[in-house]
C-alpha positions in Angstrom: -48.5 14.9 34.4 -51.1 14.8 37.6 -50.4 15.3 41.4 -51.3 11.6 41.8 -49.3 10.5 39.2 -46.6 12.4 40.6 -47.1 10.9 43.3 -46.6 7.5 42.0 -44.3 8.0 40.4 -42.2 9.0 43.9 -43.0 6.0 45.7 -41.6 4.1 42.7 -38.4 6.0 42.8 -37.8 5.2 46.3 -37.8 1.6 45.6 -35.7 1.8 42.3 -33.6 3.6 43.8 -32.1 0.6 46.6 -32.5 -2.0 43.3 -30.2 0.5 41.3 -32.4 0.8 38.6 -32.9 3.9 36.3 -35.9 4.7 34.8 -36.0 7.0 31.9 -38.9 9.6 30.4 -39.4 9.6 26.7 -42.5 11.3 25.7 -45.3 13.1 28.0 -49.1 12.3 26.9 -51.1 14.9 29.9 -49.9 18.0 32.0 -52.1 19.9 33.9 -54.8 17.9 32.4 -54.4 19.2 28.6 -54.1 16.4 26.5 -50.6 16.8 24.6 -51.3 14.3 22.2 -52.1 15.9 19.2 -48.8 17.6 19.8 -45.6 16.6 18.0 -43.2 14.6 19.7 -40.6 17.2 19.5 -43.4 19.5 21.7 -44.3 17.1 24.1 -40.1 16.4 24.8 -39.4 20.2 25.0 -42.8 20.4 27.9 -41.0 17.4 29.3 -38.0 18.8 29.7 -38.7 21.9 30.8 -41.3 21.4 33.6 -41.5 18.0 34.6 -37.6 17.4 35.1 -37.1 20.1 37.2 -39.1 18.5 39.5 -37.9 14.6 39.4 -34.7 13.5 41.0 -32.5 10.5 40.5 -33.2 8.0 39.3 -35.3 9.2 37.0 -33.6 10.6 33.9 -35.0 12.7 30.8 -34.1 10.5 28.1 -31.6 13.0 25.6 -32.3 13.1 22.1 -29.0 11.8 20.1 -27.9 14.1 16.9 -25.9 11.8 14.7 -26.2 10.4 11.3 -27.3 6.5 10.8 -23.8 5.4 10.6 -22.1 7.0 13.5 -25.3 5.7 15.4 -24.4 2.2 14.5 -21.0 2.8 14.9 -21.4 4.0 18.3 -23.6 1.1 19.1 -21.3 -1.6 18.4 -18.5 0.3 20.4 -20.5 -0.3 23.6 -21.7 -3.5 22.6 -25.2 -2.5 22.7 -28.2 -4.8 20.9 -30.0 -1.8 18.8 -31.8 1.3 19.5 -35.8 2.4 19.2 -36.4 5.6 17.3 -39.6 7.8 16.4 -40.0 10.6 14.3 -39.6 14.0 15.8 -43.1 15.3 13.8 -44.9 12.3 15.1 -48.1 12.5 16.7 -49.3 9.8 19.7 -51.8 7.7 18.1 -53.3 5.4 20.5 -53.9 1.7 19.4 -52.5 2.1 16.3 -49.3 0.8 14.4 -47.7 3.5 12.9 -44.4 4.1 10.4 -43.4 7.1 13.2 -41.3 3.9 15.5 -38.0 2.2 13.9 -36.0 -0.5 15.7 -32.7 -0.5 14.1 -30.6 -3.9 15.5 -26.8 -4.1 15.5 -26.3 -8.0 14.8 -23.1 -10.0 14.6 -22.6 -12.6 12.1 -20.7 -15.6 11.2 -21.0 -18.3 8.5 -22.8 -21.9 10.0 -23.3 -25.5 9.0 -26.9 -26.9 8.0 -26.9 -30.3 10.1 -31.1 -30.3 9.5 -34.4 -29.0 9.8 -37.9 -29.2 11.3 -40.8 -29.5 9.0 -43.6 -28.1 7.3 -46.3 -28.7 4.7 -44.8 -26.7 2.0 -41.0 -26.9 2.7 -39.5 -26.3 6.6 -40.4 -24.0 9.9 -36.6 -24.1 10.7 -33.4 -24.9 10.1 -30.9 -26.6 12.6 -27.3 -24.6 12.6 -23.7 -25.7 14.1 -20.3 -25.0 13.4 -17.5 -27.1 14.0 -15.4 -27.4 17.2 -12.2 -29.1 16.2 -13.5 -32.5 14.7 -17.1 -31.9 16.3 -19.9 -29.8 14.7 -22.0 -28.3 17.5 -25.7 -27.5 17.1 -25.7 -23.7 18.3 -29.3 -22.4 16.1 -32.8 -23.4 15.4 -33.1 -20.3 12.9 -36.9 -19.8 11.7 -36.6 -15.8 10.5 -34.7 -14.0 7.4 -36.6 -16.2 4.6 -38.7 -15.1 2.0 -41.4 -17.9 0.5 -38.8 -17.8 -2.6 -35.5 -18.3 -0.6 -37.7 -21.0 1.4 -38.1 -23.0 -1.7 -35.1 -22.7 -3.3 -33.3 -23.6 -0.3 -35.4 -27.0 0.5 -34.6 -28.1 -3.4 -31.0 -27.8 -2.1 -31.8 -30.5 0.5 -32.2 -33.4 -1.8 -29.7 -35.9 -1.9 -28.7 -34.9 1.8 -30.7 -36.7 4.0 -29.0 -39.0 6.9 -30.3 -41.4 9.6 -28.9 -39.5 12.7 -28.3 -35.8 13.7 -24.7 -34.9 12.8 -24.4 -32.5 16.0 -22.2 -34.2 18.8 -23.7 -31.9 21.7 -27.3 -33.4 20.9 -30.1 -33.0 23.0 -29.2 -30.7 25.0 -30.9 -31.1 28.5 -33.0 -28.2 28.7 -34.5 -25.3 26.6 -32.3 -22.4 27.9 -33.1 -18.8 29.1 -34.5 -17.7 25.7 -35.4 -21.1 24.3 -32.5 -21.9 22.4 -31.5 -25.1 23.6 -32.7 -28.9 21.6 -34.3 -31.8 23.5 -34.9 -35.2 22.8 -38.3 -34.4 22.2 -37.3 -31.5 19.3 -34.7 -33.7 18.0 -37.9 -36.0 16.9 -39.2 -33.4 15.1 -36.0 -32.9 12.9 -35.0 -34.5 9.8 -31.4 -34.4 9.5 -28.9 -33.7 6.6 -25.0 -33.9 5.7 -23.8 -31.3 6.8 -22.7 -29.7 3.1 -24.1 -26.4 3.2 -23.4 -23.6 4.8 -25.0 -20.1 5.0 -24.5 -16.7 7.3 -26.1 -16.1 10.1 -26.8 -12.4 11.6 -27.7 -12.8 15.6 -27.7 -10.2 18.4 -25.2 -12.1 20.5 -23.7 -15.4 22.1 -25.4 -16.6 25.1 -23.8 -18.2 28.4 -24.6 -21.5 26.8 -23.2 -21.3 23.3 -26.4 -20.8 21.3 -27.4 -17.7 19.5 -29.8 -15.2 20.6 -32.0 -13.6 17.7 -30.7 -16.1 14.8 -31.8 -14.8 11.7 -30.8 -15.8 7.7 -28.8 -13.1 6.2 -27.0 -14.8 3.2 -28.6 -18.1 1.6 -26.4 -21.7 1.5 -23.6 -21.9 -0.3 -22.1 -25.5 -0.9 -18.6 -27.0 0.7 -17.1 -29.8 -0.3 -17.1 -32.5 2.9 -13.5 -31.4 3.4 -14.4 -27.9 3.3 -17.2 -28.1 6.1 -14.7 -29.9 8.4 -11.1 -29.9 8.4 -10.6 -27.1 5.6 -13.2 -25.1 7.6 -11.4 -25.7 11.0 -8.5 -24.4 9.8 -9.8 -21.2 8.6 -10.6 -20.4 11.9 -7.8 -21.5 13.7 -5.1 -19.4 11.8 -7.1 -15.8 12.9 -5.1 -14.3 14.5 -1.7 -15.7 13.4 1.0 -12.5 13.2 1.0 -9.4 14.7 3.4 -6.3 14.8 4.2 -3.6 17.6 6.6 -1.5 15.0 7.5 1.4 17.5 11.2 2.4 17.4 11.4 2.9 21.8 9.7 1.1 24.4 9.3 4.6 26.2 6.8 5.1 23.6 5.0 2.1 23.9 4.8 2.7 27.8 3.9 6.1 28.4 0.7 5.2 25.4 -0.3 2.8 27.7 0.3 4.4 30.6 2.2 1.8 32.5 4.9 2.0 35.0 8.1 1.9 33.3 9.5 -1.8 33.8 13.3 -0.8 33.7 15.6 -3.6 32.9 12.7 -6.1 31.9 12.8 -4.1 28.9 16.2 -3.1 28.5 16.2 -5.3 25.0 13.2 -4.6 23.3 13.2 -3.9 20.0 10.5 -3.2 17.2 8.9 -6.9 15.6 7.7 -6.9 12.3 6.5 -10.5 12.4 5.2 -11.9 15.7 4.9 -15.5 15.4 3.1 -18.0 17.9 5.1 -19.6 20.6 7.4 -16.0 20.3 8.3 -13.8 23.5 6.2 -11.0 23.7 4.3 -8.8 26.6 0.8 -7.9 28.3 -0.9 -5.6 30.0 -2.7 -6.2 33.3 -3.5 -4.1 36.5 -2.8 -4.3 39.7 -4.2 -2.7 42.0 -5.8 -0.1 39.6 -2.3 0.2 37.7 -0.9 -1.3 34.7 1.6 -3.2 34.6 3.7 -4.6 31.5 4.9 -8.0 31.9 6.7 -10.4 29.5 5.0 -13.4 27.8 5.2 -15.9 25.2 2.2 -16.2 22.8 0.2 -19.4 22.8 -1.3 -20.4 26.1 -0.4 -22.9 28.6 -1.9 -24.0 31.7 -0.2 -24.2 34.7 -1.1 -27.8 35.6 0.6 -28.8 31.7 3.3 -31.2 31.8 4.8 -29.3 28.5 4.0 -26.8 26.2 3.6 -28.9 23.1 0.1 -27.5 22.8 0.5 -24.0 23.2 0.6 -23.3 19.4 -2.3 -24.3 19.2 -3.4 -22.5 22.0 -2.9 -18.7 20.6 -6.6 -17.8 19.8 -9.9 -18.0 22.1 -12.9 -18.3 20.8 -15.0 -15.1 22.6 -18.3 -17.0 22.3 -16.9 -20.2 24.0 -14.3 -18.8 26.7 -16.4 -20.0 29.8 -17.1 -23.7 28.3 -13.2 -24.7 27.0 -11.7 -26.0 29.9 -8.0 -24.5 28.8 -9.7 -20.9 28.9 -12.6 -21.0 31.8 -10.3 -20.1 34.9 -8.2 -17.1 32.7 -11.3 -15.7 31.8 -12.4 -15.2 35.0 -9.4 -14.1 37.1 -6.6 -13.4 34.5 -7.1 -11.3 31.8 -5.0 -9.0 30.1 -4.2 -7.2 27.0 -2.1 -7.6 24.0 -0.3 -4.3 22.7 0.2 -4.5 18.5 -0.3 -1.7 16.0 -0.7 -4.1 13.5 -1.8 -7.8 12.3 -1.1 -9.9 9.1 -3.9 -11.7 7.1 -3.8 -13.3 4.0 -6.0 -13.7 0.7 -5.4 -15.4 -2.7 -4.8 -19.0 -3.3 -2.4 -21.0 -1.3 0.3 -21.3 -3.7 0.1 -17.4 -4.2 -0.5 -16.4 -0.7 -0.8 -12.2 -0.8 0.3 -10.7 3.2 -2.3 -8.0 4.2 -1.1 -6.0 7.0 -4.0 -4.4 9.0 -3.6 -1.7 11.2 -5.4 1.5 12.8 -6.4 3.9 9.9 -5.1 7.0 11.8 -2.5 5.2 13.4 -1.5 4.4 17.4 -1.7 1.2 19.4 -4.0 -1.5 19.2 -4.9 -3.4 22.4 -6.0 -7.1 21.9 -8.0 -8.5 24.5 -6.5 -11.4 26.2 -6.1 -13.9 28.8 -2.8 -14.9 30.5 -1.4 -18.7 32.2 1.5 -19.5 34.6 2.9 -22.7 34.1 6.3 -24.2 35.1 8.9 -25.5 32.8 11.4 -25.8 35.8 10.3 -26.2 39.4 10.4 -22.8 41.0 10.6 -21.0 37.5 7.0 -19.5 36.4 6.4 -18.7 32.4 3.9 -16.7 31.3 1.5 -17.1 28.6 -1.3 -15.7 26.5 -3.8 -16.2 24.3 -5.5 -13.7 22.1 -9.5 -13.4 22.1 -11.2 -13.7 18.8 -14.8 -12.4 17.6 -17.2 -12.4 14.5 -14.9 -10.5 11.5 -16.5 -6.7 11.1 -17.7 -5.4 7.7 -13.7 -4.7 7.0 -12.3 -8.4 7.6 -15.0 -10.5 6.5 -13.9 -9.9 3.0 -10.8 -11.8 3.7 -12.0 -13.8 6.8 -15.1 -14.9 9.2 -12.8 -14.2 12.8 -11.0 -10.8 13.8 -8.9 -9.9 17.3 -10.6 -8.2 20.1 -9.9 -5.0 19.6 -10.4 -3.1 22.8 -10.9 0.5 23.6 -10.1 2.6 26.3 -12.8 2.2 28.4 -13.7 -1.8 27.4 -9.5 -1.8 28.3 -10.3 -0.8 32.2 -13.6 -3.1 32.5 -11.9 -5.8 30.9 -8.6 -5.8 33.0 -10.8 -5.2 36.1 -9.9 -8.2 38.5 -13.2 -7.8 40.3 -15.4 -7.9 38.0 -16.2 -12.0 37.2 -19.8 -12.3 35.7 -19.2 -13.8 32.2 -22.1 -11.7 30.6 -21.1 -8.5 31.5 -17.5 -9.6 30.2 -18.7 -11.0 27.3 -20.5 -7.6 26.0 -17.0 -6.0 25.4 -16.5 -8.8 23.2 -17.4 -7.3 19.7 -16.0 -6.6 16.7 -14.0 -2.9 16.7 -15.6 -0.3 14.0 -15.0 -1.0 10.6 -13.5 2.2 9.4 -11.4 1.9 12.4 -8.6 -0.5 10.7 -6.7 0.0 7.2 -5.5 -2.9 4.5 -2.6 -3.1 3.0 -0.3 -5.4 0.9 2.8 -6.4 2.9 6.0 -8.5 1.7 5.8 -12.1 0.7 8.4 -12.1 3.0 5.7 -12.4 6.0 5.0 -15.7 4.8 8.0 -17.0 6.8 8.0 -17.0 10.4 12.2 -16.6 10.2 11.6 -13.3 8.3 11.7 -10.2 10.7 12.2 -6.2 10.3 11.1 -3.2 8.2 11.6 -4.7 5.0 8.0 -7.0 5.4 6.2 -3.2 5.6 7.8 -2.2 2.7 6.2 0.6 0.4 3.5 0.4 3.4 2.2 4.0 4.3 2.5 4.1 8.0 0.9 7.4 9.5 
């Protein structure tokens, strides 16, 4: 680094400090007039750290080498809600103006099955496909996908469009008023270029994140379409989404154990009647953890969120889950998302597999034991004047690799650092909060068959987990 360059960097540093930026140095190409580009990257970085970094101060930092396997790196990226990583071979030389195989880009995507509702035609088949998902009875457009197709998959998929043509759009939220920050919106002008299809095909889509306008950023095809019947693409599809997460457990014997593990103040008589629960169902009483003046507090709450303006709790069982992707858009959850966030303690939850007539419950729990903390929202409503009741909902996200075998959604399970950020009442930025709402690492959870007694909400007790080995 030349003196002139050093002076220029320091001037920029002063401006960056005020703007709260951090500048990471990754490589060193020239040092004291010596060209280092024919040296391996590892040598250049050692020189950078040894001879240059000691002369610099915040906010300039050295970009550290990460010693980890690919699997561990992906897991860490998911846990921190990061989008991906760019890496370079240690022994690579600097090749100006050339594309080499020394660089690797690794994106950690979310994934979800979505419904095909139309496409933009091209000379041979299609340029892009328009996807959406069902919210109640409405099909909402969330993405126009161009990437992830091979010539063969394009041709095969295009053949499956035959006989599905329709004159009008099947999406209830079109046209949109603008393109959006990432160009994801579908305007009236864009719609004029589309051809519409009956929503009977479903494909798996990978994407970087849900945007604040309920669209997918950087979507691409990950698995080709499969056919669903009209019912399967509508009512059955919606029903499957609503049932996650529908039962959970907290089987620890003593309230004091739970309170100590959570770091909450002893709520005394409020939890004198605490008992282990093996089948917590919608509208049951449980409890939530909130943060007040940087201290954790436990309070009783009923599962199924009811807004304070509600006249009754008739819709509580329909509000046991809240989709992470649309929290700030749904009127039911919007205010609680910004002002009343909590976590819900559990040590497992149930999902089902197999045909409807013979459903097999599975108990899903931390493989290493311990508690899970679900991201949640809470509200107070007044069943009687001057007698408020706390209610809560569990936030769900796209499933990780473990849960995806049986369901496309899972509860958001927060680690300790994410818990602090999620419950921080001063943070009201939707984007920063939603970055916490990512699938848990796939190796965090284990699945074991549970007793069919779980199928009825009337059943309770250790017999529901007979034969399950708990660490």
